[in-house]
N, C-alpha and C positions, 0 to 999 in steps of 0.2 A: 390083207385087206379083210382078214374075217375077225370076227369078235374074239376077246380071249377072257376065259373065264379066270376070275380072281384067285391069285395063289397057287398058279398052277405052274408058273415059270420063276424058277429063283432067279436068273439073271435079271430079268425084267423087274421081278420087286425089288430087288437091290438098286438097278437103276434108277426107278422111279422114288424107292427110300432115299438116296442120295440126292436127288433132285429135289423133292419135297423140303427135306432138311435144311440144305442151303439155300434158303429162300428168306426172304423178311415180311413178305406180303400176307394177308389174312383174306380169309374168304368171309363175308359177314352176310349172315342169313337173313331172311325175310323177316320183317316185323311189324308193328304197328304204322311205323312211319315210311316203309318202303317195301312194294310187293314182290320185290324180284331180290335175288342174291345180287350181292356188288362186292367191290375189291377194295381193299384197304391198302395201299401201296404200289408196287410195279405189276402192270398188266401181265408183262412176259412170266414174271415168277408166279403169278396167279394162276396161270395155264398150266406150269407145272404142278401145283397142288391141284387142281380139277383132274387132271390125268392121274394122279395118285389116288384121289378119293373114288375114281371110276375103277380103281384096281382095288378098291375095299381098304386102302391102306388111310387111316385116321390120322390127320396131322396132329390133334391133340394127343392120340396115344403115342405117335412116334415120338413127340416132342417128351412126353414124361417117360418113355422108355429109354430115350437117348437124349438127355437134356444137352443144351448147347452150353460148351464152356469158354470158347473163344471164339472170336469172327476177326478174319481178315477181309475187310470190306473190297468191294469191286472197285478197281481204278482202272480208268481208260488206257493207260501206258501198259498195262500186264493184260487186261482184258480177262480177269479172272476174279472169283470171289470163292473164299473158302470157309468154312464152318469145322470147328473140331467139339465133336460131341462123346459124352460119356455113354460107353456100352457097359451093359452089364457086367459088375466085378468092376476091375480096375483099368481095364482096356481102355483106349481112346482112339477115336477114327476122324479123319480129316475127310471131309467131303468138299469135293472142288468141282465147279462149274463154269463154263465160260465159252470165250471162241474156240472151234474147235483145234486150230492150227496153235493156239496157246496152250490149250490143255494138253495136246499131244507134244509139244515140245517139253514139257517138264514128266511125261511120263515113260516107263521104261518097260511096263509089263500091260498086256490085255488080259481080262477075263474073258473066258470061252467055256460055256458049259458049266462054270463053277469052278474052273482051274485057270488059274494064272500062267500065261504063256509070254514068252519073250515078245516085245513091241518091235519085230523087225522091219524094213523098209518094205517089203510086200503088204504087212498089215496096214503101216501108214500110207501107202499109195491107196490101197482099196478104201480106207476110210476117208481119206480127202476126194477120192471120186464119188463117193458115196455124199459127202458134203457139197461138193458142186452139183451133183445133180438134184438134189433138194433145192438149191439156193437158183438154179436156173426156173424152178418151179414156183419161185417167190415165197420160199419158206424160209423162216428164220431158225437158224441151227445152233444149236448149244451142245456142246460136249462136257459129259459129266465122269468123273474120276474119285478115286478114292485111295487113302494109306493109312494102315493101322500106325499108331504112334508109338515110339518106344516109351519104356515106364517113366524116365526121367526127361523126356524130350520137350523143351519149350513149345507151348501151342501159339505163341504170338509170334515167333521168327518167321517171317515171309519166304524167305529162300530154304529155312530148314523144313519148315512144313510142305511146302509146294515142291516136292521132289520124290523120284522115282515112283510117281503114283501109278495105280493101276486102273488102266482105262477100261470105262464101263460101257460106254456105247453114245450115240448120237440121239438126241431129241429134237425133231421138226415141227414146228408149229408155223400155223398160216394166220397172219395178222391183216384180214382183209381190208383195204382201204374203204373207207365210209363209201356209200353209194354215189353220193353227189361229188365226190373229187375228182372223177374223170371228167364230167360236163365243167366243173370249175377250172380245171387245167386248160381244157380245150378254149374256155371264154379267155382265159389269161393270155393264151398264145394270139388269138385274134386280137386281143388289145396291145399285141407287141410287148408283152411283159414276158421276159424269159425268166423260167423256173431251173434253180441249180439245187440238185441234192447234195446234202451234206449230211454223212449218216455214220454212225458207229457199225453198222450192219456190214457183212460181208460183200465183198464188191459185185459177185455175181447175182446174189440177193438183190443187192440195190437195184442192180441194173433190170434184175425181171420185174420189181415193183414198179419202176419207172417205166417201163414200157407198157405195163398193165393199165396206168393210170395216164397213159400218154405225157409224160414228161420228156420222154425219149422219142423222138420221131425219125430218126435217120438209122441206117443201118449199123453205122461205126460210131461208137462213143468210147471216148477216153475215160477209164476208171483210174482214178489217181489214189492211190491207199495213203494213209496216214504216214507211214515210214517214207514214201517217196516224197510227199509233200515237205517232210522235214528235211529232206536233201535237196529240195528245189530252190534253186535262187529265185527272189521277187520276180525279176525281168522274165524267167521262164515260167512262171506261173501266170503273171499276165497274158504273156502268148498262147499259153492253154486255155485260158479263158476267152480269147479271143477268135481262137483257130474253128471252135466248133463246139458241139455238145460234150459235156463233161460233167462226171460224177466223182464227188469225194466221198470213200468209203473207208471204214475202218480207221477215221480220223477221231481226236479227242475235241471235245467242245473248244479248246483253246485255239485250234487250227481255222475255227470259223473267223476268228479275228484277223487272220492273215488275209483269209479269201474275201472277206467284207472290204479289208483295206485295198487290196489289190483292185478290186471293182470300182472303188471310190475314185482310185488313182487313175482309174481307166476314164472317168469322168460320168460313170452311170450312178443311176440314183437306185439305192439298195436298200431293201426291207430284210429284214432277217428275223427269223423265229427261233424261240429258245425258252427251255423251262428249268435249266439247272444254275447252280451258284456260276459254276464256270462258263457258263454263256453270257454272262453280264457284260464282258468287256466287248463282245462282238455287238450286244444289244445297243450298247451306248454308241459305240462307233458307227453303226449304221445308221442312214437317214431315218428310218422309220424302225425302231425296234419292237418287236413283237413278241410279249411274254404269253405263255399258257396262263389262263385263269384257273384251271382246274389243278392241273399236274405241276403247274409253275411253283418255283419257291419265291418268297419275299424278296430275295436280292434281285431276281430276275425280274419282278415286277418292279420293282422300285428303278432300276436300269432301264427298263423298256420306256417306249413313247406312247406304246398302245398294249391294250391287255385283251388278249382273245377270251372272252368269258366261257365258251363253248369248246375251245380247242379244235375247232373244225375250219380247215383249210379253204374250204369253200366260203365260210363267212368273210375271210380276207378279200377274196375277189369279189365277193357282193358289195364290202366297204369300198373297194376301188370303185365299182359303178356307182355307188350313192356320192362318194367325194368327187367324181366327174361330174355327175347330175348337179351337186351343188355348185360347184364352180361355174358350170354352165349358166344354172340359174341365176348366180349373181351376176355373169354377162349380160344373160337377158335382162335383166333391171336396169343395168346400165344402158344398154341399147335403147330400152323404151325410153326412159327418163332423157337422155340425149337427145334422141328424135324430137319429143316435144320442146326442149329447148332450143334446138336450131329453128323450128318453126316460129317460135315466139321471137326468135331474134331477126326473121326476116322483116316484120313491120320497122323495125327500128333501122334497119339496115337501109330501108328505102326511104324513110324519111332522113337519115342523115345525106344520104346520097342526092336526094331532092332539093336538099336546103330547105325542108318544111313545106314544099308544095305538096307532098303526098302526106296527109295527117297520120299520125301514129295510129296503127291499126289494131293495137293493144294498150289498154291503162294499165298500171301497175297492179292495181287490184285484181284486174282480170288474169294477170299472170300468175299472183298468188292463189287464184282460183283453180286455174290447172294445177299448179304444183303441189299446192298444201291440202287440196280437197279432191279434186276429180281424179287423179291419177294415183293417189295413195295405196286405196285398196287395191285396184289391178295389180299394181306393181308388187304388193305384197303377195299375191295370188300366185304370180310369175317365180316367186321364191320356195313357193311349195309345188312346183311343176316336177313331175317325174321325169328320169333320164329319157331323153328322146332315143328311138330306135337308131342303132348304128354306133352308139356312144362308146361301144365295148370293142369296135370294129377300128379305132382309130389310134394312133400311136401315143405315147404317153408324152405331153408338152414338155418343152424344154424348160431346163430350169431357169434359163434367162427370159423366159416369156414374161409379159407384163398382164397384169389384169386388164388395163386398159391398153390395148396394142393397137398397132395399124389397121388390122382388118377390123377391129370392133369401131374405131372411129370413122372408117371408110363405110362401114354399112351403115351408122348413125347418121352422118353428117353428110356424107356425099352420096347416099341412096335413099333412106327412109326419110331423113329430115328434110331434104329439099323437096320430096315429093309431097311431104305433109305441108310443107311451107307454101309450096305453089299451090295446091289445093286452098290453103286458106286464105293466102293474097288474092286470088282469084273470086273467092267469095267476097272478099271485101270490095273490090273494084266492081263485082257484078251488082252489087247493092246501089251504088253510085250510076253505073250503067243503065240500070231499069228505072232511074229516078231523076231522068233529066241531063246525066253527064256521059252520054252515050260515046263509048269508044275513047273516053279521054282519061288520062293517068294521072294529069296535074294541071292546073292546081285543083284541088278537090277541098269543099268546105271540112274544118276542122271542130265544128262544134254543132250543137242542136240535134233534133231527132234524127236526121239523116246520119249523122256521123256517129249516133248511139247504134242505129240498126247495123251500121257498116262495122263497127268494133264487135256486135253481137255476133254479125256473120263470122267473123275472124274467129273469134273465142270458141263459137260452135263448131267450125269447121275443124279446128284444132282438136276439140274434145271428138269429134266423128273420126277423124282420123287415128288419134289414138285408140279408138274401139277397134279398127282393123288392125292397127298396130300389135296392141297386146295379144291379138291371136296369131299374128304373124311371127313373132318373134318367139312363139313358144318354142320353136325348133330352130336350129343354126342351117342344117342341111337338108334333114329329112322334111317331108311335107307334114305340116300340121294335121292333116287329115289322118296320117299314120298313127297319131296319139289318140283321135277321136276329137271332133271339134270343140265338143262341149264337155270333156270329160274331166277337167279342173274345175270343181264346184266353186271353190273360194275365189277362182278369177272370174267366173259367171258372175257371181253376187257381185265382185267389185265392178264389173261392167254395168249390171243394173245399177249400182250406187252411182256410177260415174253419169250415167243418161239422166235419174233422178236428180242430180247436182246441176246439171246443166238445165234442165227443164225449170228447175226452182229459181235459177239465176237469170233465164230469160223471161221469166211468165209472172213471178210472184213481184208485186210492185214495191214492197219495201227493199227487197234484195235487188230489182232495178236500181233503185236510187242509191244503193251502196256501190255496186259494180259499173254502174253508168251502162245499163243495157236496155233493150227495149223488146217487147213482142213482136216476133218472126212472123209474117202473114205466109200463105200457104206458097205464093209465087216465090218466095225466099226461102222457105223450109225444103222445098222439093229438090233446090239444087244441092243440099247437104248430105241426103241420102245415099246416093251413090257414093260418097268419100269413103266410108269404111270398108265396102266392098273392093274398090279400086286399089286402096292402098295394101289390102291383104291380098288380092291377087299378084299385084306388082310384086311383093316379096314373094310369094311362093313361084312366081317365072323365074325370078332370081337364084331360088334354091333348086329349081328344075335344071338350070343351066349348069349351076355349079355340080349337080349329082352327076350329071351326063359328061362334063368335063372330067370329074373324077373317075369315072368308068374307063375312061379311055387313057388315063396315066396308068404306069406300071403300078403295082403293089410295093410299097416302101418294107424294105426288110426289117425284121426285128430289131429294136434298138439296144436289147439288152438290158433296159431299166425294169 
């Protein structure tokens, strides 16, 4: 834990030299377009270069003194990368970095105080114990080794080059999760979204990171390595996915496809992230393939259904919340429209059932005034509604759920619609009752000024009900007051427009002649004023009952979607 002066430890200098030369990343200095250093390439490799630079090892100088001759790229199967560099003179040296277990497997010596020694079992156990200790602290660990090649030895033969290596040491680095990831994971869990980590990292490292950000919440977790997964039948894989929390570590990108397929076979909705070419099949197979916008390859982006422009996991959870909000807004829109449709149908039903003794409470043009004018902007305002509180505490909806489902129809046609229709038809009858037809429902006159007043009352009562309705349906279960009653400015302007429209239709003579309306006096208008408040609080009461019943029910287990 103490600072180390540059060029004071030959062993450390060789370790950092090997690590820096066995990279393809580059550090980009500040310039006129960016104020900070940036990375071109893999961030892990960039960390190795930064460590070397801090030890006063300049990468440009290293590459000049030891130019690269060959490269054996990293492969997920062998988990190593090798470069062959020209030393001064005719000598060549292979530098290898990779997973500690894989580098140890092809190493036969270890450099101690500048001298190679046999890499016996006690040394191997000691190295792996140190690796595990680093991993438990959520550190990503790489091993570094080298070998001097013989004069005529080919540098591109992987099996020939990566053998009898001299082990140099371990490099541990901390790749801290973004500060917002922990909160995003907690929000995902509350929304019944299961998160499964599939990583190329060492198992203990993966577990430590998963626990740090809250992906793993139970004491016991099963870690399945790529080697175990390769030997595991599909039925066992499905059983493991259903048994509890699981991490897939040291797996290849191709293994994602098996995991995604198994989850889909279990009937779950699967979203998967990826950035490499080999991630493309899994991205294509998932219900929602999410490619990284910054680090993702073009192949991954083409295969994905969504591109994450900031490579931030929290953005995915924000998108889930927005998606749920949009879906809910569409349902609110439908409930709002269906409510007035039901209320508009009530006068026609009474007309038919009475054989014409009860005149039509609405004319065709009055219905069009509601549907094509008064309701239009408030309905659009509902489409701009922010997600209601609690939307991320609900389980994912079923794949078989329809947009217009039974609950929506019951809310619109068995609750809000009947109430609005009741208020409208009572306003219609009230007009007759105070004008000489007291307590009579039929027969009633279907023409003249009295009829025009009655239809005007029906029309205005429906609009008044829609004013209360549009505020009431802003939420499904939460109280509208939790959003702020007038927080949706577009909706507020829409309601003002709605009021202006009905006043114009009721009181401007040219519009009266078009829509068959008549100016209402105070005795009639006063009856309409409570309707918005009545409908609003009737729906608020329903939501209160739903919330209380919901609190009494046991919480549903996560669905794994």
